[in-house]
VEXDREN-2710 file (C-alpha; in Angstrom, 1 decimal):
% VEXDREN-2710
k/r/px/py/pz
1/UNK/18.7/15.0/9.6
2/UNK/20.0/15.0/6.0
3/UNK/17.0/15.2/3.7
4/UNK/16.4/13.5/0.4
5/UNK/14.3/15.9/-1.6
6/UNK/12.1/14.6/-4.4
7/UNK/8.9/15.9/-6.1
8/UNK/6.9/13.7/-3.7
9/UNK/8.4/15.1/-0.5
10/UNK/7.5/18.6/-1.9
11/UNK/4.0/17.5/-2.8
12/UNK/3.2/15.9/0.5
13/UNK/5.4/18.3/2.6
14/UNK/7.4/15.4/4.1
15/UNK/11.1/14.8/4.8
16/UNK/11.4/11.2/3.6
17/UNK/10.1/9.9/0.2
18/UNK/8.4/6.9/1.8
19/UNK/4.6/6.2/1.8
20/UNK/3.0/3.4/3.8
21/UNK/0.4/1.4/2.0
22/UNK/-3.3/1.7/3.0
23/UNK/-3.6/-1.8/4.2
24/UNK/-6.8/-3.1/5.8
25/UNK/-5.2/-4.7/8.9
26/UNK/-5.3/-4.4/12.6
27/UNK/-3.3/-1.4/13.8
28/UNK/-3.3/0.5/10.4
29/UNK/-4.3/3.7/12.1
30/UNK/-1.3/3.4/14.5
31/UNK/0.9/2.6/11.5
32/UNK/-0.3/5.5/9.4
33/UNK/0.1/8.0/12.2
34/UNK/3.5/6.7/13.2
35/UNK/4.8/6.8/9.6
36/UNK/3.7/10.5/9.3
37/UNK/5.1/11.3/12.7
38/UNK/8.5/9.8/11.6
39/UNK/8.7/12.2/8.7
40/UNK/7.3/10.0/5.9
41/UNK/3.7/9.8/4.8
42/UNK/1.2/7.4/6.2
43/UNK/-2.0/6.0/4.8
44/UNK/-4.9/4.1/6.4
45/UNK/-7.1/1.7/4.7
46/UNK/-10.9/2.1/4.5
47/UNK/-11.4/-1.6/3.6
48/UNK/-15.0/-2.5/4.4
49/UNK/-15.5/0.2/7.1
50/UNK/-18.6/2.3/7.5
51/UNK/-18.3/6.1/7.1
52/UNK/-18.8/6.3/10.9
53/UNK/-15.8/4.1/11.6
54/UNK/-13.8/6.0/9.0
55/UNK/-14.5/9.2/10.8
56/UNK/-13.6/7.6/14.1
57/UNK/-10.3/6.6/12.7
58/UNK/-9.6/10.1/11.6
59/UNK/-10.4/11.3/15.1
60/UNK/-7.8/8.9/16.5
61/UNK/-5.3/10.2/13.9
62/UNK/-6.0/13.8/15.0
63/UNK/-5.4/12.9/18.6
64/UNK/-2.1/11.1/17.8
65/UNK/-0.9/14.0/15.6
66/UNK/-2.2/16.6/18.0
67/UNK/-4.5/18.3/15.4
68/UNK/-7.6/20.3/16.0
69/UNK/-10.9/19.5/14.5
70/UNK/-11.2/21.1/11.0
71/UNK/-7.4/21.0/10.4
72/UNK/-6.2/19.2/7.2
73/UNK/-4.9/15.8/8.2
74/UNK/-1.4/15.0/6.9
75/UNK/-2.3/11.4/6.2
76/UNK/-4.1/9.5/3.4
77/UNK/-6.9/7.0/3.1
78/UNK/-7.2/4.1/0.6
79/UNK/-10.3/2.8/-1.1
80/UNK/-11.0/-0.4/-3.0
81/UNK/-12.9/0.3/-6.2
82/UNK/-15.2/-2.8/-6.1
83/UNK/-16.1/-2.1/-2.5
84/UNK/-17.0/1.5/-3.5
85/UNK/-19.3/0.1/-6.2
86/UNK/-21.4/-1.4/-3.4
87/UNK/-21.1/1.4/-0.8
88/UNK/-21.5/4.5/-2.9
89/UNK/-25.0/3.5/-4.1
90/UNK/-26.0/2.5/-0.5
91/UNK/-27.5/4.6/2.3
92/UNK/-24.0/5.0/3.7
93/UNK/-21.7/6.4/0.9
94/UNK/-18.1/6.7/2.0
95/UNK/-16.2/9.2/-0.3
96/UNK/-17.8/12.5/0.6
97/UNK/-18.0/11.7/4.3
98/UNK/-14.2/10.9/4.1
99/UNK/-13.3/14.0/2.2
100/UNK/-15.1/16.1/4.8
101/UNK/-12.3/15.0/7.2
102/UNK/-9.8/16.8/5.0
103/UNK/-7.3/14.0/4.4
104/UNK/-4.2/15.2/2.5
105/UNK/-4.5/12.3/0.1
106/UNK/-6.8/9.6/-1.2
107/UNK/-5.8/6.3/-2.9
108/UNK/-7.9/4.3/-5.3
109/UNK/-7.3/0.7/-6.4
110/UNK/-8.9/-2.4/-7.9
111/UNK/-12.0/-1.3/-9.7
112/UNK/-13.4/-1.4/-13.2
113/UNK/-14.3/2.3/-13.3
114/UNK/-12.1/4.3/-10.8
115/UNK/-12.4/7.4/-13.0
116/UNK/-15.9/8.2/-11.7
117/UNK/-14.6/8.2/-8.1
118/UNK/-11.7/10.4/-9.0
119/UNK/-14.1/12.8/-10.7
120/UNK/-16.2/12.9/-7.5
121/UNK/-13.1/13.9/-5.5
122/UNK/-12.3/16.7/-7.9
123/UNK/-15.8/18.0/-7.9
124/UNK/-16.0/18.0/-4.1
125/UNK/-12.6/19.9/-3.9
126/UNK/-13.7/22.4/-6.5
127/UNK/-16.1/23.8/-3.9
128/UNK/-13.5/24.4/-1.2
129/UNK/-10.0/25.5/-0.6
130/UNK/-8.6/22.2/0.5
131/UNK/-7.3/20.0/-2.4
132/UNK/-6.8/16.3/-2.1
133/UNK/-3.8/14.5/-3.6
134/UNK/-5.0/11.5/-5.6
135/UNK/-3.0/8.3/-5.8
136/UNK/-4.0/5.3/-8.0
137/UNK/-2.4/1.9/-8.4
138/UNK/-1.4/0.8/-11.9
139/UNK/-0.1/-2.6/-13.0
140/UNK/0.6/-1.9/-16.7
141/UNK/1.6/0.9/-19.0
142/UNK/-1.9/0.9/-20.4
143/UNK/-3.4/1.5/-16.9
144/UNK/-0.8/4.2/-16.2
145/UNK/-1.6/6.1/-19.4
146/UNK/-5.3/6.0/-18.6
147/UNK/-4.8/7.3/-15.1
148/UNK/-2.4/10.0/-16.3
149/UNK/-4.1/11.2/-19.4
150/UNK/-7.9/10.6/-18.7
151/UNK/-8.1/10.8/-14.9
152/UNK/-5.3/13.3/-14.4
153/UNK/-4.3/11.8/-11.1
154/UNK/-1.5/13.3/-9.1
155/UNK/0.5/10.1/-8.2
156/UNK/0.8/6.8/-10.0
157/UNK/1.7/3.8/-7.8
158/UNK/3.5/1.4/-10.1
159/UNK/3.0/-1.9/-8.4
160/UNK/5.1/-4.9/-9.4
161/UNK/4.2/-8.6/-9.2
162/UNK/6.3/-8.8/-6.0
163/UNK/3.8/-6.8/-4.0
164/UNK/2.0/-8.3/-1.0
165/UNK/-1.7/-8.2/-0.7
166/UNK/-3.8/-7.5/-3.8
167/UNK/-2.6/-6.4/-7.2
168/UNK/-2.4/-7.4/-10.9
169/UNK/-2.0/-11.1/-11.3
170/UNK/0.0/-10.5/-14.6
171/UNK/1.9/-7.4/-13.5
172/UNK/5.5/-7.4/-14.6
173/UNK/8.3/-7.3/-12.1
174/UNK/8.7/-3.9/-10.5
175/UNK/11.9/-2.8/-12.2
176/UNK/10.6/-3.7/-15.7
177/UNK/7.2/-2.1/-15.1
178/UNK/8.8/1.1/-13.8
179/UNK/11.1/1.4/-16.7
180/UNK/8.2/1.0/-19.2
181/UNK/6.0/3.5/-17.4
182/UNK/8.8/6.1/-17.0
183/UNK/9.5/5.8/-20.8
184/UNK/5.8/6.1/-21.6
185/UNK/5.0/9.1/-19.3
186/UNK/7.7/11.7/-19.4
187/UNK/5.6/14.7/-18.2
188/UNK/2.7/13.7/-16.1
189/UNK/1.8/12.5/-12.6
190/UNK/4.5/11.6/-10.1
191/UNK/5.5/8.0/-10.2
192/UNK/6.2/6.0/-7.0
193/UNK/7.3/2.3/-6.8
194/UNK/5.6/-0.5/-4.9
195/UNK/6.4/-4.2/-4.6
196/UNK/8.9/-6.2/-2.6
197/UNK/10.7/-3.1/-1.2
198/UNK/12.2/-3.6/2.3
199/UNK/15.6/-1.8/2.5
200/UNK/17.0/1.6/2.2
201/UNK/19.4/0.5/-0.6
202/UNK/16.5/-0.7/-2.7
203/UNK/14.8/2.6/-2.2
204/UNK/17.9/4.5/-3.3
205/UNK/18.2/2.4/-6.4
206/UNK/14.6/3.1/-7.3
207/UNK/15.1/6.9/-6.8
208/UNK/18.0/6.8/-9.2
209/UNK/15.6/5.3/-11.8
210/UNK/13.6/8.4/-11.6
211/UNK/10.7/7.6/-9.2
212/UNK/9.6/10.3/-6.8
213/UNK/9.3/7.9/-3.9
214/UNK/8.3/4.4/-2.8
215/UNK/5.3/2.6/-1.1
216/UNK/6.0/0.1/1.5
217/UNK/3.4/-2.3/3.0
218/UNK/4.9/-5.6/4.1
219/UNK/7.9/-3.8/5.8
220/UNK/5.5/-2.1/8.2
221/UNK/3.9/-5.4/9.2
222/UNK/7.2/-6.0/11.1
223/UNK/6.4/-3.1/13.4
224/UNK/5.3/-2.8/17.0
225/UNK/2.4/-0.7/15.8
226/UNK/1.0/-3.5/13.6
227/UNK/-1.6/-5.3/15.7
228/UNK/-1.4/-8.7/13.9
229/UNK/-1.6/-11.5/16.5
230/UNK/1.7/-13.0/17.5
231/UNK/1.0/-16.1/15.4
232/UNK/0.9/-14.0/12.2
233/UNK/4.0/-12.1/13.2
234/UNK/5.8/-15.4/13.7
235/UNK/4.8/-16.5/10.2
236/UNK/6.3/-13.3/8.8
237/UNK/9.5/-13.6/10.9
238/UNK/10.0/-17.1/9.5
239/UNK/9.3/-16.2/5.9
240/UNK/12.0/-16.3/3.3
241/UNK/12.2/-15.1/-0.3
242/UNK/10.3/-18.1/-1.5
243/UNK/7.5/-18.1/1.1
244/UNK/4.8/-16.1/-0.7
245/UNK/2.5/-16.9/-3.6
246/UNK/-0.2/-15.2/-5.6
247/UNK/-3.6/-16.8/-5.6
248/UNK/-7.3/-16.1/-5.1
249/UNK/-7.5/-19.1/-2.8
250/UNK/-6.9/-16.9/0.2
251/UNK/-9.8/-14.7/-0.7
252/UNK/-12.0/-17.7/-1.4
253/UNK/-11.7/-19.2/2.1
254/UNK/-11.5/-15.8/3.7
255/UNK/-14.8/-14.9/2.0
256/UNK/-13.4/-11.7/0.5
257/UNK/-14.1/-12.4/-3.2
258/UNK/-15.1/-9.6/-5.5
259/UNK/-11.8/-8.6/-7.1
260/UNK/-11.9/-7.4/-10.7
261/UNK/-10.6/-9.7/-13.5
262/UNK/-6.8/-9.9/-13.5
263/UNK/-6.5/-9.2/-9.8
264/UNK/-5.4/-11.6/-7.0
265/UNK/-3.4/-11.5/-3.8
266/UNK/0.0/-12.5/-2.5
267/UNK/0.3/-14.1/0.9
268/UNK/2.4/-16.6/2.7
269/UNK/1.8/-20.0/1.2
270/UNK/0.5/-22.7/3.7
271/UNK/-2.1/-25.4/3.9
272/UNK/-4.6/-23.1/2.1
273/UNK/-2.6/-23.5/-1.0
274/UNK/-1.9/-27.2/-0.4
275/UNK/-5.7/-27.8/-0.2
276/UNK/-6.0/-26.4/-3.7
277/UNK/-3.1/-28.5/-4.9
278/UNK/-4.8/-31.6/-3.4
279/UNK/-7.8/-30.9/-5.6
280/UNK/-10.3/-30.0/-2.8
281/UNK/-13.3/-28.2/-4.0
282/UNK/-14.3/-24.8/-2.5
283/UNK/-16.8/-26.3/-0.1
284/UNK/-14.2/-28.7/1.3
285/UNK/-11.6/-25.9/1.6
286/UNK/-14.0/-23.6/3.4
287/UNK/-14.8/-26.4/5.9
288/UNK/-11.1/-27.1/6.6
289/UNK/-10.4/-23.4/6.9
290/UNK/-13.2/-22.8/9.4
291/UNK/-12.3/-25.9/11.4
292/UNK/-8.7/-24.8/11.5
293/UNK/-9.6/-21.3/12.7
294/UNK/-12.0/-22.6/15.4
295/UNK/-9.3/-24.9/16.7
296/UNK/-6.8/-22.1/16.9
297/UNK/-4.5/-23.7/14.4
298/UNK/-1.9/-21.7/12.5
299/UNK/-1.6/-23.9/9.4
300/UNK/-4.3/-21.9/7.5
301/UNK/-3.7/-18.4/8.6
302/UNK/-4.1/-15.7/5.9
303/UNK/-1.0/-13.6/6.1
304/UNK/-0.8/-11.1/3.3
305/UNK/2.9/-10.3/2.5
306/UNK/5.2/-9.5/-0.4
307/UNK/8.5/-11.1/-1.3
308/UNK/10.3/-8.5/0.7
309/UNK/9.2/-10.3/3.9
310/UNK/12.3/-12.5/3.3
311/UNK/14.6/-9.6/3.9
312/UNK/13.3/-8.7/7.4
313/UNK/13.9/-10.7/10.6
314/UNK/12.9/-8.4/13.5
315/UNK/10.0/-6.4/14.9
316/UNK/10.7/-2.8/15.7
317/UNK/8.9/0.5/16.3
318/UNK/8.1/2.4/13.1
319/UNK/10.2/5.3/14.1
320/UNK/13.2/3.0/14.1
321/UNK/12.2/1.4/10.8
322/UNK/11.9/4.7/9.1
323/UNK/15.2/5.8/10.5
324/UNK/16.9/2.6/9.3
325/UNK/15.5/3.0/5.9
326/UNK/16.5/6.7/5.7
327/UNK/20.0/5.9/6.7
328/UNK/20.2/3.1/4.2
329/UNK/19.0/5.4/1.4
330/UNK/21.6/8.0/2.3
331/UNK/24.5/5.5/2.5
332/UNK/23.6/4.0/-0.9
333/UNK/23.1/7.4/-2.6
334/UNK/26.4/8.7/-1.2
335/UNK/28.3/5.7/-2.4
336/UNK/26.9/5.9/-6.0
337/UNK/29.2/8.7/-7.2
338/UNK/32.2/6.5/-6.5
339/UNK/31.1/4.2/-9.3
340/UNK/31.8/7.0/-11.8
341/UNK/35.4/7.3/-12.9
342/UNK/36.5/10.5/-14.6
343/UNK/39.5/10.7/-16.9
344/UNK/42.6/12.2/-15.5
END
């Protein structure tokens, strides 16, 4: 395999500069392990899991990757800041229990004070040999500067408005955000791109901008390892470039509110959005959502996805997806020099 070497592949000791997003979805452990096995870097999402369930997930990952207990795990785990605000002061804190499993990386997003959790990881690692790579999502230059200069994170995930799932409601488009962050931070954390990325040629273009790698979430929903029910996969397969929308309406009816100001989520638009447009109040929308779910209807399914869903039309094993993306990157990068004409 021809390798594409970047600072990210060196940092994570991987062959391919692709990271899977730490989504809180069915099958995320299978997705994360498969991505790592394919030569990229996989994340799993902690979501609302207990520390016991997080540890069980790491045990599954160890089995899949044939690791012994106590070995560092070449995978990462993602935490939601506002969820940590609830759990870390409870009788079941998550961070130290997770770090004890020796994940290679940890990812923080969507909190009003992520810095205290980053400091907690650094303090924990200061007492041992294993060091954890810290990722943090940013949706603006201001957030990027804070994460780089105050928190001293290792990797900035520059997330554009195109991204599926949760993110900044006012984030600029990915290419614009990236250019601004790259100009503002010339010597700091590695920068990776996230938002609407589904093809190898897109990844190649982003690498030429100066990013160290990319994060893909929606693309891996189109995998055999993703355990979404078939009804949700059918929604994804029929999505086009105009199918998704950002709104807190999905969280309201799904009862997952708690996101910090300026955060919302992108999902496939359906009757949930129509209910809002029809002027229904929250109580009415909750009733319709619950009745629809109880009846097994698909008109109000919550299917988080980015705009890149419109570029994918098949379900495949993750090994094939990573291979396709890698070959697409290589083909695009090899063709780039032909655009430069030298004088005779």
